[in-house]
N, C-alpha and C positions, 0 to 999 in steps of 0.2 A: 504493498500497500503506501503512494505515495502521494503529498499532499504539497501543492507549492501556494503561499501568498504573495500576492502582488499588494507592495504598498506605494501609496502615492500621497505619503504628510510630506508634508516640508521641514518637520518636527524630528529628529531624532531620540529616541525613550520616552514620546510624547504617551498622550492616550490611547489614541489609537494604535500605535506601535506597542503599547502593554497589552493592549486586548488579542493581539497578534499573536506575540508573545505569549500571552498564556494559552489561547487555542493551540498555537505549536508544539507547548509541550506537554499539554493534556493526549496531544494525538500520539505524542513522539511516544508517551508513557503508555501508550496503549500498543505499540509496535509500528507506527507509522513512520516512515523515511518522510523528514519534512526541509522545508529548503525556502528559504526568503528571499525575495527581489526588491529592493530600493531604487522605484522610478531615479531617484532624483543621482544616484550613481550610475546610470545607465545610459548611453546613448541612446533617445528617441527623438527623429528628427520630427518635423509636421507633415502631418498627410495632404499630400500634391494634389489631391480629391482629381487625379487623372483617373480616376475607374479602370486603371488596367487591370488590375485585380480581380476586381470583382466581374470583370468580364469574363475570367476565365473558367468555362464551366467546368464540372463534375464534383466526387464530393469531398478531393483536400483544396485547401485554401490556395487563396491566388495568389500567385509571385509579385510582391510589391518589386518596385524600381529602386525604390531607397535603398540605401548600403547602409547599417545600422544596426544597434541588437537588438529591433524589433521580434526580426526573425525567428533568432536565439531563445529569447522570451516567449513565443508562442509553442517553438516548439517542446519548450520546456512544460510549458503548460498542456499541452496535447499529449504529453508522457506521463501524466498526471493522474491518480485517479480520483482527487477531490480539488478543488483549490480555494482561495478566499480572495477578496479581489478588495481593499481597505481601501478608504479616502476621509480625512474629514470632511465638510461643508464648508465653501469657502464662498462666501456672495453669492447664496442659495445653491452653490450648486458642489462638485466634485469640484479639488482644485484642477488646477491649471496641466501641473505635470500629470497626472491621471486622466485628465479631458484629452490630453496628446497623443499618451498612450490608448486612450478608448477610441480616436478616430484612425487611428490603424488597425483596428482590428475589423474596419469594413471589410478586411480579404477575407476575413472567416463568413460571409454572405456572399452568395451569387445577385448580380443585378444586372441580368443585361437591358441594353437601350431599349425602351420602351415597357419594361416592364418594373415588376413589384421586388425590392430586394428580399430576400427569402433565407435561411442561415443554410449551410451546405451540409450539414448531417446534424442529428440527434445523439445522442448519447446516455447510458445511465449514470452517470457522474453527478455528484453533488457540489454544491458552492454554499460557500457564507461571503455574504457581504458585511462589512461593518465601516459605522460611520458615526462622526460623531459631531454635536451642536449645542453652541453654547445656549439655545435655547431649549428649552425640556422636549424630551424624543417625541411626544407627540406632538405638539406644535411644531417640529423641523418637517417629520415622518409627512405632514399634508403640506406646508408652505416651502419646500424647497423639494430640488428636482435628484436630490442626491443618491437618496435610496433607490429608486424606481431606475434611475441611468446607471445602476450600478447591477442594479437585477437585471433587467435588458441586456445588460452585456453578457452576464454572468449564462445565458441563455444562447446567447450567438455562438460563445465561445463551447457548448454543448453542454448546458447544467440541465438534467430531467428537473432537482432538486434545488431551490434556494433558497437559504434561510437567512435572516439579519439579525444583525446585532445592531441596535440604535443607542446610541449611547449619548444623555442628554444631560443637559446642564455642565459642560464639557468647558473646563480651563474657563472657571469665571475667575480664579484668581493666576496668577503667575504658579504656584508652585501646585497647582491644581491635579491628582493624581487621579487614576481608575480608581472607582468606587469595587468594594468587595464586593457588592451584588452583580455587575457588571464582569469581574472577573470570573465570579461563580457561573454564566452563561457563557462566557469565551469557553472556558474548562467544560462544560459541559456539550456546545457546538463541537468541540475541539474531539471529545470520544465519540461525536456522531459519527463524524467524517470519519473517523479512522475504525471503524464498524462496517463491514462488510455490508452494503444491503442487502435486505431479506426477498 
């Protein structure tokens, strides 16, 4: 069992990364191999919107013409049994570094001219999306696009089941950390990802 987490946070060791670490630690304790990819540490160029990758037919993702780290990141995700997408809310949506990566996942869809885009393949993989907001979780869930966007991308990347960890009232002080309740939820989600689906 391999689980990969993609972290699109600007803050190392912050609330979002702490939740990811707790999730991955719980999964590793259940025997899963885990990997964490920080998008800030990778070379991720902007999508040129040329649609070359979306026009290539077949079940495999389209080949992007941009030479950077995105193909390796997507190979890692495709080689994983489950994955995590994590980014805090920044100006009512995910961070720009996560959005840059998300736009590059368009290669996982088939979108011929004159047609509607659709995923190339479905799988039984599971995913977790993690996001945090200074607003209360319920308010952020309905008032921002972060959670919905991360869930849509998880499905495009082949997740059949997507669980969500919403962390509300985050970073209300400079030293604020992840609450024990959220840590428990992250650990439970890690155990669930590491348990083979019935």
